[in-house]
Backbone as JSON Lines, residues from 0, in Angstrom:
{"i":0,"aa":"M","n":[-9.3,-16.85,-15.15],"ca":[-8.88,-15.8,-16.06],"c":[-9.77,-15.76,-17.3]}
{"i":1,"aa":"D","n":[-11.04,-15.45,-17.07],"ca":[-12.0,-15.36,-18.17],"c":[-11.62,-14.28,-19.17]}
{"i":2,"aa":"W","n":[-10.96,-13.22,-18.69],"ca":[-10.63,-12.1,-19.55],"c":[-9.73,-12.51,-20.71]}
{"i":3,"aa":"M","n":[-9.0,-13.61,-20.55],"ca":[-8.11,-14.07,-21.62],"c":[-8.9,-14.46,-22.87]}
{"i":4,"aa":"N","n":[-10.19,-14.74,-22.69],"ca":[-11.04,-15.1,-23.82],"c":[-11.65,-13.89,-24.52]}
{"i":5,"aa":"N","n":[-11.33,-12.69,-24.03],"ca":[-11.9,-11.48,-24.62],"c":[-11.47,-11.39,-26.09]}
{"i":6,"aa":"P","n":[-12.43,-11.25,-27.0],"ca":[-12.1,-11.21,-28.43],"c":[-11.21,-10.04,-28.81]}
{"i":7,"aa":"L","n":[-11.22,-8.97,-28.03],"ca":[-10.38,-7.81,-28.33],"c":[-8.9,-8.14,-28.14]}
{"i":8,"aa":"L","n":[-8.61,-9.16,-27.34],"ca":[-7.22,-9.49,-27.06],"c":[-6.55,-10.26,-28.2]}
{"i":9,"aa":"K","n":[-7.35,-10.97,-29.01],"ca":[-6.72,-11.83,-30.0],"c":[-5.97,-11.07,-31.09]}
{"i":10,"aa":"D","n":[-6.33,-9.82,-31.32],"ca":[-5.63,-9.02,-32.33],"c":[-4.56,-8.12,-31.72]}
{"i":11,"aa":"M","n":[-4.37,-8.22,-30.41],"ca":[-3.43,-7.33,-29.74],"c":[-1.99,-7.81,-29.95]}
{"i":12,"aa":"D","n":[-1.09,-6.85,-29.98],"ca":[0.35,-7.11,-30.06],"c":[0.73,-8.08,-28.92]}
{"i":13,"aa":"P","n":[1.43,-9.17,-29.25],"ca":[1.8,-10.17,-28.22],"c":[2.62,-9.58,-27.07]}
{"i":14,"aa":"I","n":[3.42,-8.57,-27.35],"ca":[4.21,-7.94,-26.28],"c":[3.29,-7.22,-25.3]}
{"i":15,"aa":"K","n":[2.29,-6.51,-25.84],"ca":[1.32,-5.82,-24.99],"c":[0.54,-6.84,-24.17]}
{"i":16,"aa":"L","n":[0.17,-7.93,-24.82],"ca":[-0.61,-8.98,-24.15],"c":[0.18,-9.54,-22.97]}
{"i":17,"aa":"E","n":[1.47,-9.75,-23.17],"ca":[2.33,-10.27,-22.11],"c":[2.39,-9.3,-20.94]}
{"i":18,"aa":"L","n":[2.49,-8.0,-21.23],"ca":[2.5,-6.99,-20.17],"c":[1.18,-7.0,-19.4]}
{"i":19,"aa":"I","n":[0.07,-7.15,-20.12],"ca":[-1.25,-7.19,-19.47],"c":[-1.36,-8.42,-18.58]}
{"i":20,"aa":"K","n":[-0.87,-9.56,-19.06],"ca":[-0.92,-10.79,-18.25],"c":[-0.14,-10.59,-16.96]}
{"i":21,"aa":"T","n":[1.03,-9.96,-17.07],"ca":[1.86,-9.7,-15.89],"c":[1.11,-8.8,-14.9]}
{"i":22,"aa":"A","n":[0.5,-7.74,-15.43],"ca":[-0.25,-6.81,-14.57],"c":[-1.43,-7.52,-13.9]}
{"i":23,"aa":"A","n":[-2.13,-8.33,-14.67],"ca":[-3.29,-9.06,-14.11],"c":[-2.83,-10.0,-12.99]}
{"i":24,"aa":"H","n":[-1.69,-10.65,-13.2],"ca":[-1.15,-11.55,-12.19],"c":[-0.77,-10.77,-10.92]}
{"i":25,"aa":"Q","n":[-0.15,-9.6,-11.11],"ca":[0.29,-8.79,-9.98],"c":[-0.87,-8.17,-9.21]}
{"i":26,"aa":"T","n":[-2.01,-7.98,-9.86],"ca":[-3.14,-7.32,-9.2],"c":[-4.14,-8.33,-8.63]}
{"i":27,"aa":"A","n":[-3.94,-9.59,-8.89],"ca":[-4.89,-10.6,-8.4],"c":[-5.05,-10.47,-6.89]}
{"i":28,"aa":"G","n":[-6.3,-10.29,-6.45],"ca":[-6.58,-10.21,-5.02],"c":[-6.29,-8.86,-4.38]}
{"i":29,"aa":"K","n":[-5.83,-7.89,-5.16],"ca":[-5.54,-6.58,-4.59],"c":[-6.77,-5.68,-4.67]}
{"i":30,"aa":"S","n":[-6.81,-4.69,-3.78],"ca":[-7.94,-3.77,-3.77],"c":[-7.65,-2.58,-4.68]}
{"i":31,"aa":"G","n":[-8.64,-1.74,-4.86],"ca":[-8.57,-0.61,-5.77],"c":[-7.34,0.26,-5.62]}
{"i":32,"aa":"N","n":[-7.03,0.68,-4.4],"ca":[-5.91,1.61,-4.19],"c":[-4.56,1.0,-4.53]}
{"i":33,"aa":"S","n":[-4.41,-0.29,-4.33],"ca":[-3.1,-0.9,-4.59],"c":[-2.91,-1.27,-6.06]}
{"i":34,"aa":"L","n":[-3.94,-1.02,-6.88],"ca":[-3.81,-1.3,-8.3],"c":[-3.06,-0.19,-9.04]}
{"i":35,"aa":"A","n":[-3.09,1.02,-8.5],"ca":[-2.47,2.17,-9.17],"c":[-0.99,1.95,-9.47]}
{"i":36,"aa":"P","n":[-0.18,1.53,-8.48],"ca":[1.23,1.34,-8.78],"c":[1.46,0.3,-9.86]}
{"i":37,"aa":"V","n":[0.65,-0.74,-9.87],"ca":[0.8,-1.8,-10.88],"c":[0.48,-1.24,-12.26]}
{"i":38,"aa":"L","n":[-0.59,-0.46,-12.36],"ca":[-0.97,0.13,-13.64],"c":[0.1,1.1,-14.12]}
{"i":39,"aa":"M","n":[0.62,1.93,-13.21],"ca":[1.67,2.88,-13.58],"c":[2.91,2.13,-14.05]}
{"i":40,"aa":"S","n":[3.25,1.07,-13.36],"ca":[4.42,0.28,-13.72],"c":[4.23,-0.37,-15.09]}
{"i":41,"aa":"L","n":[3.03,-0.84,-15.38],"ca":[2.72,-1.44,-16.68],"c":[2.94,-0.42,-17.79]}
{"i":42,"aa":"I","n":[2.39,0.77,-17.62],"ca":[2.49,1.81,-18.64],"c":[3.93,2.29,-18.79]}
{"i":43,"aa":"T","n":[4.61,2.46,-17.65],"ca":[5.99,2.94,-17.68],"c":[6.92,1.93,-18.35]}
{"i":44,"aa":"S","n":[6.77,0.66,-17.98],"ca":[7.65,-0.34,-18.59],"c":[7.35,-0.48,-20.08]}
{"i":45,"aa":"A","n":[6.1,-0.33,-20.46],"ca":[5.73,-0.38,-21.88],"c":[6.37,0.81,-22.6]}
{"i":46,"aa":"N","n":[6.28,2.0,-22.01],"ca":[6.86,3.2,-22.62],"c":[8.37,3.05,-22.82]}
{"i":47,"aa":"R","n":[9.03,2.45,-21.83],"ca":[10.48,2.25,-21.93],"c":[10.83,1.35,-23.1]}
{"i":48,"aa":"K","n":[9.93,0.45,-23.43],"ca":[10.16,-0.47,-24.54],"c":[9.63,0.1,-25.86]}
{"i":49,"aa":"G","n":[9.18,1.36,-25.8],"ca":[8.66,1.99,-27.01],"c":[7.25,1.56,-27.37]}
{"i":50,"aa":"I","n":[6.54,1.01,-26.39],"ca":[5.18,0.54,-26.61],"c":[4.21,1.56,-26.04]}
{"i":51,"aa":"R","n":[3.22,1.93,-26.83],"ca":[2.19,2.86,-26.38],"c":[0.85,2.14,-26.44]}
{"i":52,"aa":"F","n":[0.13,2.19,-25.33],"ca":[-1.21,1.62,-25.3],"c":[-2.2,2.66,-25.8]}
{"i":53,"aa":"S","n":[-3.12,2.24,-26.65],"ca":[-4.17,3.15,-27.11],"c":[-5.19,3.33,-25.99]}
{"i":54,"aa":"T","n":[-6.04,4.32,-26.14],"ca":[-7.1,4.56,-25.15],"c":[-7.98,3.32,-25.01]}
{"i":55,"aa":"D","n":[-8.31,2.7,-26.13],"ca":[-9.15,1.49,-26.09],"c":[-8.45,0.36,-25.34]}
{"i":56,"aa":"E","n":[-7.15,0.23,-25.56],"ca":[-6.41,-0.84,-24.88],"c":[-6.35,-0.57,-23.38]}
{"i":57,"aa":"I","n":[-6.17,0.68,-23.0],"ca":[-6.13,1.01,-21.58],"c":[-7.5,0.75,-20.94]}
{"i":58,"aa":"T","n":[-8.56,1.09,-21.66],"ca":[-9.92,0.81,-21.17],"c":[-10.11,-0.69,-20.96]}
{"i":59,"aa":"L","n":[-9.63,-1.47,-21.92],"ca":[-9.73,-2.93,-21.82],"c":[-8.96,-3.44,-20.59]}
{"i":60,"aa":"I","n":[-7.76,-2.93,-20.39],"ca":[-6.95,-3.33,-19.23],"c":[-7.69,-3.0,-17.93]}
{"i":61,"aa":"L","n":[-8.27,-1.82,-17.88],"ca":[-9.01,-1.41,-16.67],"c":[-10.19,-2.32,-16.42]}
{"i":62,"aa":"N","n":[-10.89,-2.68,-17.48],"ca":[-12.03,-3.58,-17.32],"c":[-11.58,-4.94,-16.81]}
{"i":63,"aa":"I","n":[-10.4,-5.37,-17.26],"ca":[-9.83,-6.63,-16.77],"c":[-9.52,-6.51,-15.28]}
{"i":64,"aa":"L","n":[-8.9,-5.39,-14.9],"ca":[-8.53,-5.19,-13.5],"c":[-9.75,-5.08,-12.6]}
{"i":65,"aa":"K","n":[-10.85,-4.54,-13.13],"ca":[-12.07,-4.34,-12.33],"c":[-12.87,-5.63,-12.16]}
{"i":66,"aa":"E","n":[-12.59,-6.61,-13.0],"ca":[-13.37,-7.85,-12.99],"c":[-13.36,-8.48,-11.59]}
{"i":67,"aa":"G","n":[-14.55,-8.76,-11.07],"ca":[-14.67,-9.42,-9.78],"c":[-14.48,-8.49,-8.58]}
{"i":68,"aa":"K","n":[-14.32,-7.2,-8.82],"ca":[-14.15,-6.25,-7.71],"c":[-15.52,-5.68,-7.32]}
{"i":69,"aa":"S","n":[-15.61,-5.2,-6.08],"ca":[-16.85,-4.59,-5.62],"c":[-17.04,-3.25,-6.33]}
{"i":70,"aa":"P","n":[-18.3,-2.73,-6.36],"ca":[-18.53,-1.42,-6.97],"c":[-17.65,-0.33,-6.35]}
{"i":71,"aa":"Q","n":[-17.42,-0.41,-5.05],"ca":[-16.58,0.59,-4.39],"c":[-15.13,0.49,-4.9]}
{"i":72,"aa":"E","n":[-14.63,-0.73,-5.03],"ca":[-13.27,-0.92,-5.54],"c":[-13.17,-0.46,-7.0]}
{"i":73,"aa":"Q","n":[-14.21,-0.73,-7.78],"ca":[-14.21,-0.29,-9.18],"c":[-14.15,1.24,-9.25]}
{"i":74,"aa":"M","n":[-14.86,1.89,-8.33],"ca":[-14.85,3.35,-8.29],"c":[-13.45,3.85,-7.91]}
{"i":75,"aa":"Q","n":[-12.79,3.17,-6.96],"ca":[-11.43,3.54,-6.57],"c":[-10.49,3.4,-7.78]}
{"i":76,"aa":"I","n":[-10.66,2.34,-8.54],"ca":[-9.83,2.12,-9.73],"c":[-10.03,3.28,-10.7]}
{"i":77,"aa":"D","n":[-11.29,3.64,-10.95],"ca":[-11.59,4.74,-11.86],"c":[-10.95,6.05,-11.39]}
{"i":78,"aa":"Q","n":[-11.06,6.33,-10.08],"ca":[-10.47,7.56,-9.53],"c":[-8.96,7.54,-9.67]}
{"i":79,"aa":"T","n":[-8.36,6.4,-9.4],"ca":[-6.92,6.26,-9.51],"c":[-6.48,6.49,-10.95]}
{"i":80,"aa":"V","n":[-7.23,5.93,-11.88],"ca":[-6.89,6.07,-13.3],"c":[-6.97,7.53,-13.73]}
{"i":81,"aa":"Q","n":[-7.99,8.23,-13.25],"ca":[-8.11,9.65,-13.59],"c":[-6.9,10.42,-13.06]}
{"i":82,"aa":"M","n":[-6.47,10.08,-11.85],"ca":[-5.32,10.75,-11.26],"c":[-4.06,10.44,-12.08]}
{"i":83,"aa":"V","n":[-3.87,9.17,-12.42],"ca":[-2.71,8.74,-13.2],"c":[-2.73,9.41,-14.57]}
{"i":84,"aa":"S","n":[-3.9,9.46,-15.2],"ca":[-4.03,10.07,-16.53],"c":[-3.64,11.54,-16.49]}
{"i":85,"aa":"S","n":[-4.09,12.25,-15.47],"ca":[-3.76,13.68,-15.4],"c":[-2.27,13.87,-15.13]}
{"i":86,"aa":"M","n":[-1.67,12.98,-14.34],"ca":[-0.23,13.07,-14.1],"c":[0.54,12.8,-15.39]}
{"i":87,"aa":"M","n":[0.09,11.82,-16.16],"ca":[0.76,11.48,-17.41],"c":[0.61,12.62,-18.44]}
{"i":88,"aa":"A","n":[-0.54,13.25,-18.44],"ca":[-0.77,14.37,-19.38],"c":[0.18,15.52,-19.05]}
{"i":89,"aa":"K","n":[0.39,15.76,-17.77],"ca":[1.32,16.83,-17.36],"c":[2.75,16.49,-17.78]}
{"i":90,"aa":"N","n":[3.1,15.22,-17.67],"ca":[4.46,14.79,-18.02],"c":[4.74,14.89,-19.52]}
{"i":91,"aa":"R","n":[3.69,14.83,-20.33],"ca":[3.87,14.89,-21.79],"c":[4.16,16.29,-22.29]}
{"i":92,"aa":"K","n":[3.81,17.29,-21.49],"ca":[3.96,18.69,-21.93],"c":[5.41,19.11,-21.98]}
């Protein structure tokens, strides 16, 4: 878990950090397509608790999830995120 040493994490809200740790644990060894439900669940459970991740924080989470994945899997993650983002944007309207 090299990502735990990321300097951007040390200033993060401990509750958000705990959610990210849970997501990282749940995605360990999973491929690109199976990461989407975990990411959606992370964001949804955070929203229910009144926690909003900033764009930078979401980017950081994605980089953590992509760590050690093949370029093809990283591309799947990016595509999934775009799909999730557009769905979330529609839900906000």
